[in-house]
N, C-alpha and C positions, 0 to 999 in steps of 0.2 A: 504494500500500500504506500502510495506517495503521501508524505505528510508535508504540510506547509507550516513551518514553524518560524518564529523570529530567528534571525540568523544566529547560529551557535558560535562559540569561540572558534577561531580559525584552527586551533590545535585539534578540533574534533573532525575536521574535514580530512578525508582520505585523498591521496593523489593530488595534493596541493590545491584542492578545491576545484579541480577541473570538472566540467560538466560531462555527464555520461551520454551515451547514445540516446537515452530517453530524456535528455535535457535536465537531469537532476544531478545534484552534488551529493556524494555519499558521505554519511556521517557515522563514525564509530568512536565512542567514548570509552576509555579504559575505566574499569571499576576499581573499587578498593578491594584488593585481593584478600586482605585479612578479614574484612566483613563478609565477603563471599564464602570464605572457608568456614567461618563461624556459623553462618546461616545454613550452609550445607550440612554441617555436623548436627545442628540443632534439629533439623527436619528430615534427615536421612535422604538427601537429594545430592546430585552431583554439583560440583563447583560451577560448571557452566550454567546449569539451571538456576543456581543461586545468584550468579552474576546477572542473568537476564532479569530475575525478579527485582533485584536492587535497582537496575536501570529503569524499570517500569514503575518505580515509586513504592514498591512493596517493602515494608519495614520489618524489623524483628518482631514488632507487636502485631502486625497484620498478616504475617506470612502463614500462620496456622489456618486462619479462616480463608485465605486465598487458596491454599493447597487442599483444604478439606472444607469447602463451603457448605453450610447447613442452614436451613430455614430457621431453625431454632435460634441461631446466633445472629442472623441478618434480617429477619422479618420484624419490622416495627409494629406497634399496635395500629391496626387499620383505622381506628377512630381518630387518629391525629389528622387525617385528611378532612378538609372542609366538606360538609354535606354527607359524609359517609354514614353517620348515624341516621340522618334524615332519610337517606336513600334506603338503608336497610329496614328502617321502621315501615316505610311504605310497602316494600316488597313483602315483608312478613305479614302485614295486614292483608295484602292481596292473596297470599298463599292461604292464610287462615279462613278468608271469606270465600275462597274458591273462585276468585275473579279470573277473567281471561287476561293472561300475561303474555306479552310478546317481546322479542328482542329484534332490534334492527341493527344490522352490521354492515361494514364495508366489504367490498368484493376481493380484497387482497388476502394474503396469508394471515396477517394479523386479525383481520375481520373474521376470516373463516375459523381460525383457532379460538378466538374469543367467543363467537356465537356457539361453536360446537362445545366448548367448555361449559357454558351456561346450560345448554340443552342437556348435556349428559348429566350434569349435577341435578337439575330440576327433575329429570326423569328418574334419577336414583332416589329422590326423596318423595316420589309419587305425584309430581306435578307436571302437567303438560305445558310446554313452552312453544309458542308459534315463532318460527324463524323467518325473517324477511331480509333477503339480500337483494339490493337493487341491481338491475342489469346495466352494465357500464354504458353501452351505446344508447339504449332507449331512455334511461333515467339519469345516468351520470352519478357522480360521487355524492354521497351524503343523503340525508332525508329530503324529501320533496313534499309539497302540499298534497299532490295526488296520493302519495304513499301513506301520508298521515290519514287522509280521508278513507283509504281502503282499509287500514287497520282499525279505524274507529267503526267502520261499517261491519267489520267482523266481530265487533263487541269488545275490542281491547280497551281495558281501563287503566292498565299499568304497562308502560313501555320502557324496557331497558334499551339503551342506545349505546353501542360500543364502537370505538375507533372512529367516531364522527360525532357531530352535533354541537361542538363548542361554538361554532360561528354560524349555526343554522337558525337565524332569528325568525324568519317568516314561517318556515315549517313548524317550528316549535310553538310559535304563537297560534298557528292553526290547530295544533294538537291540544293546546290548552283550551281553546274555544270549543273543541269537540269533546271535552271532558276527560281527556287522557292525562294521567300523571306520568311524566317522563323522568327517568333516572339516567343520566348520562355518565358513561364510563369511557373517558377519552384521554388522550395524552398530547393532542395537538395544541399549539399555542393559541391563547385566547386574545381577543381584542380588549380594548379598555372597558367596554361594556359587555355584560354577559346576557345570554338569552334567557327566556322564561323556561324554568324547569323546576320540578320538585326537588331535584338534587343534581348538581353539576360536580361530579367527582373527577377531578383532573389535577394532577400534580403540577401541571404547567398553566393553570389559570392564573390570571394576573395578580390575584390577591392571596395566592397560596405560598406557603413556605416549607412544603414537604421536601424531604431529601430524595423522594422517589421520582425525580424529574425524568429519569431515563427508562422508566417502565413503558413497555408497549401495552396495547389494549388487553392482550391476553394475560399479561402479568398483572395489570391493574384489576382485571376480572377475577383473578385468583385471590388477590388481596380482599376484594369485595366478598368473595365466597367464604373466606375465613371469618369475616365479620358477620355475614349472614348466618353461617352455621352456628356461631357462638350465640347469636340472638335466638335462633330457632331452638337451640338446646335449652336456653333459659325459659323459653315459652312452653317447653314440654313436648315439642313436636316429635322428638325421638323416643318418647316413652313407649310407644307401641310400634315404632319403625326403627329399622337399622340406620345407624349414622354412617354416611359414606366416609371413607378415608380419602381426604382431599389429595393426598400425594399421588393417587392413581391418575390424576389429570395432568400431572406435570409434564408428560410428553407433549401435550398440546401447548402448554406454556413455553416450553423450550423451543418448539418449532416456531411459534409466533415471535419470540424474542430474537432468535437468530435471523429469521427472514425479514424482520423489520429493522435489522442492523442496529440493534440496541447495544450499548456498551456492555461488555461482559465483565463487569466488576460488581462488587457488592451483592445485592439481592439477586440481580440478573444472573450472576455467576452461579449462585446456588440453584436458581430455577433450571438453568441449562445442565449443570453437572448432575443434578438429581433427576431431571427429566430424561436425560439420555439413558440412565439406568432403567427407568420405567419403560422407555421405548424398546430397550433391548429385550424386555420380557415379551414383547409382541402381543400384548393383551388387547390393544385397540385394533379391531378387525380391519378397519379402513386403512390405517397406517401399515398394517401387515401386508395387505394386498398391494398397496402402492410401493412399498419397499421391494416386494418381489418383482413387480413389473419394471422397476427401475434398476434391477439387478444389484441391489444392496446386499452383498453377501457378508460384509464385515460387521463388527459391532458398530452401531451408529455413532457418528461424531457430528460436531457442529458443521463440518464440511458437507456431510451427506444431507443434513437438513437444508443448508443454504443452496446447494447446487444440484441435488437429485430430487428431493421431495418437494421443496418449496416451489420450484418452477412449475411442477406438474399441478400442484394445488392452485397456483396463481393462474394457470392457463385457462381455467374455466371462466374466471372473471375477465380475462383479457380478450379471448376470441370465441368463447363458448357460452355455457350456461353458468352464471355467476354463483348460483347456489350449490353447485356440485361439490365444491371444496368443503363447505360446511357440512353438507349431507354425508360425504365420505367420512369425515372425521368424527361424526356423531352417531353413525348407524351401528346397530348391533347385528344386522342381517348379513350373513355371509354372501348371499347371491347379489344383493344390492351393492355391497362393498366391492365385489369383483367387477361388476359392470361399471360402476362409477370410476374405479381405478383405470380401467381400459379406456373409457371415454376421455378422462383427463390426460392420459398419455397421448392419445390421438390429438387432442387439442394442443398439447405441448409441441408436437411435431409441426402442426399448422402454425403455431406461434413462431417457431424457429424459422420457418420459411419466410414469413412476413417480416420478421425482424431483420433477416439478412438483407432483404430488398431495401427496407427503409434505411438501414445503416449505410448501405452503399450510396444511396442518394444523399443522405445527410453528409457523409464524408466528402462527396463531390462538392456540395455547397461550401463546406468549410475550406477546402483547398482552393476552389475557384475564386472565392471572395476574399481569401486571405484572412479568414476569421481566427486562425490559430495565433495570429499576432496580437489579438485583443485579450484583455484580462478575463473576459467572459464571453462565451459562445452562445449565440441564439440562432437557431435554424428553424425553418418551417416550410411546409409545402401542402398543397391541396391533396387530400386523399390519404395521407399517412394515417395508418390505423391507430386510434387512441389507445388500443390495448398493448402496444409495443413501444410507445414513445418514451416511457420511463426507462425501459431496458436500454434503448438506444442512447438516451441521455447518459446513462451510466457507462456504456461502452465508450462514448466520446470523452467523457470525463477521464476515464482510465488512459485513453490514448494521448490526450492533450494536456492533462494535468491542470485543469482549470474548471470552474463551474460551467455547467452546460444546461441550456433549456431547449427543448424540442417541442415544436407545435405542429399538430395535424389539423389542417383547415377543412371545414365542410362549408363551402360557399363563403360567407363573410365571418363565420364564427370559428375560432381556433381553440382546440383543447390542448393544453400544454402540460409538460412535466419537466421538472428540473432536478439535477443532482449536483451536490456541492462538494467542496473540499474542506478539510479541517481548517477552522478559523474564519470561515465565511458563512454567515447565517442567511441562508436563502429564504427560509420560511418568513423571517421578519421582513425581508425585502418585499416579499409578495403581499404581506399585509399593508406595507407602506404604499405599494403600487395601487392596491385597491383604494386606499384612502385618497390618493391623488387622481383617481379616475382613469388610470391606464388599463385596469382589468375589470371585467365583469364580476369575477369572483377569484379568490386565490387564498392559499394558506399552506400550512405544512409545518415542518420543523427545520432545524439548522441544516441538516444534510439532504433533505428531499422536500419537494413542494409540488403542488398541482395548481393549475390556474386556467381561466378562460379569458381569451383576449380577442377583441374584434380586429379584423384585418387592417382597418384604417388606424388602429392604435399600435400596430406591431412595431414600427420603427421607433415611435416615441417611447414605447415600453422598453425597448432595447437600450436606448439612450439613458432612460431613467435608471435601469439596473446598473449600467456601467458607472454612472455618477454616484449612485447610492452605495455600491459595494467597493468603489475604488479605494476608499480609505482602509478597508479590511484587507484588500488584496495587496496594496502597496506595502512594502517593507517586509513581506514574507518571502521565503526562499524555498523553491522546490527542492526538497531533499529526500533521500532514501536512507532511513535509519537502519543500520546493520547491527546484529547482535554478536557477531564473531567473524574471524578471518580464518579460513581453512584452506588447506590444499586438498586436491581430490582424495588423497589417501586418508585424510582426516574425516571425511564424510562417511562414517561407519554406522553400522546397525546399532551399536551401543550408544553412539551419540544421539541418534534420532530417538531411540527409546528413552534416553535421559530427558530430552526436552519434551517428550510426550507427557511427562508428569505435570506439565504446566497447562494442559488442556483443561477446559475447552478454549479453543482459539477463536477469535473473531474481533469485531470492533472493540477497541480498548485493550485488547490482549491479542495482538496479531501473531500469526505463526512466525516464529523466529526466522530472521533472514540472515544469510551468511554471504560473505565475499569468498568466492572460490578463487584462490590466488594463483596467478600464473598458470592458466590452463589453456590448452589448445583445443579447438574444435576439429576433430579428426574425421568426423562423419556427420552428415546432415541430410535429411530428406523430409519432404512434405508428407503430412499425415492428415487425412480427412480434407476438409475444405481449405483451412488456413492455419493448421497447426504445424509445428516443426519438431521432429524427433532427431536427437543428435547424440554424439558421444564426446566427452571431454577427457583430456589426458594431461596428467600432471608431469612435472619435470622428472619424476622417478618412474614414469611409465604407467602409473596407476590410472585406471579408466573409471569414469563415472557416467552413468546414463543420465540424459537430460531431456526435458521437454519445454517447449515455449508455445503456449496457447494463444491462438488468434494473432500470431506474429508474422505470418507470411505477408510480404509486401510492405511491412512497416520498417522503419529504421533498425529496430531490434532484429527483425527477421532477416533483413539484408545483411546485417553484420554477422549473423550466425551462418547464413548460407555462403558467405564469401570464403570461409575456410582457407584463410591465407597462411596457415601454418605458423601463425604468430601467437605467442603467449599473451593472453588477455585476462582481464579481471571480470568475473561474472558474479552477479548478485541474484540470489534466489532462495527458495525454501527447499527443505529436504523431506522426503517421505519414503516410507518403507513400502515396497511393492512385493506382493506375495503371489506365487503361481506354482501350482502343483507341489506345494510344500517347500518351495525354495524362496528365499527372501533376499532382496537387494535394495539398495538405496537409489532413488532418482532425484535429481535436482530439477526443480521447476523454475526456469529462468525468468527473471523480471527485468533485468537491465544488464548492460555491458559497458565496461569502461575501456 
């Protein structure tokens, strides 16, 4: 991952601060060897793993909870959140009175996991929960007035709203007029004013001081269930009913947390670490069939959640039926789960084909208009599918190391999605653009945003974004942080197993990156559409397998394919590959110096 930090001390730069093929300067800071040794001895880990922990801000006091994260140690009292008790009270009243309760959720993985989490819990306590997931194309993001009217027509009196709602003023006003009490469980940034709701539970609402600002909707939903179960217990609901073990739902929470790219520190780290253990037991029938169709043969990791399972669940909301992901994750029917997993896999293949086309057209715009020279990239075109623009924005961000917004126009209206870099708050910029009249609607959080822009406002919006974010982008430096320097002979199975102790990896705790020092590319070939497989050789003749994903035709790919028999510096991550009982290390190349 490219990080944009304030410039470090020059002594931290490798190779005299020279820019790499990817336009980044590599940073490696020596640690305190004595502290690393003591930390390693205290917790039974290797000195390299201890060194990485220290560089990531883990202290002697916090190392234990980092290496063995538990909900008991990291979960605060849910009642510290504003409106939590009010929301719980209303839902308890609805359960006791046998009211019609519904949940409205977003069509992405976080929305699917959050709605499935609530549906599974309510079913387990003997309560029916109606799930409403809007269709991306026909309805768009978030609640709408017609959706509120439909739910009220069905008799809904209590509505849970997850992963949306914080800025949905008109639909929530309509819900109130229709007699529905709405409890919002959201994590997106709020505006200065708040909408009408019985409870707005959001750690990122403007008047909140909760430490849980980095929870996704599924994580917040779990916290809500902790409070709800406590209150139901006090009310005697479980006197004649079995009380669910909330830990059984952590596989869903882990999936939502990873796929919504939440920071894997604190409570999120416990959610994911414990959730992966639950997932490994394969009790969720929908996840079991999805894992099988995705050929997930290993013990699940955060990587599998983010790159194998998540895209397939997302595919329904992107190019198919938005409710399929939530249905798959909440069903207990084997046949339904098998059918939904197959459908989502097919949708994912369709999504990949559309994404490839849109990405090619977007890159053509960037190159032909010289947009890569700008601090922020905005591209748009008629007919780009709104289901893939977020993925394309992420791909462009990876390629050009700067914030990117992508817009798909339908006549005069454009649906847009943005992906940002560390240190640049894109969600706040969208709120500001709405306030100044450049957008019809918009919002999000620091790293990702969605918006609607009219064609005649497109260029003005671009200029506004550049001016608004200029002060955040100026003074930062594209760098690649490295955790160690190795030769090919040092990339051993033992080393990879040592750093595996620091999992789960993800945002906030990235997979350790290493500089492979003085290696030659002795062999390189194209694999698939645009991947490169190659072999690296050290000065002592040791060889190391390597891969570079989506690199063909890029400066990185060109440097690999050149194979000029010259020793180079390679930055990447290391992974153990297993085949027929044999294990070897592969380097996944990210940059070259």
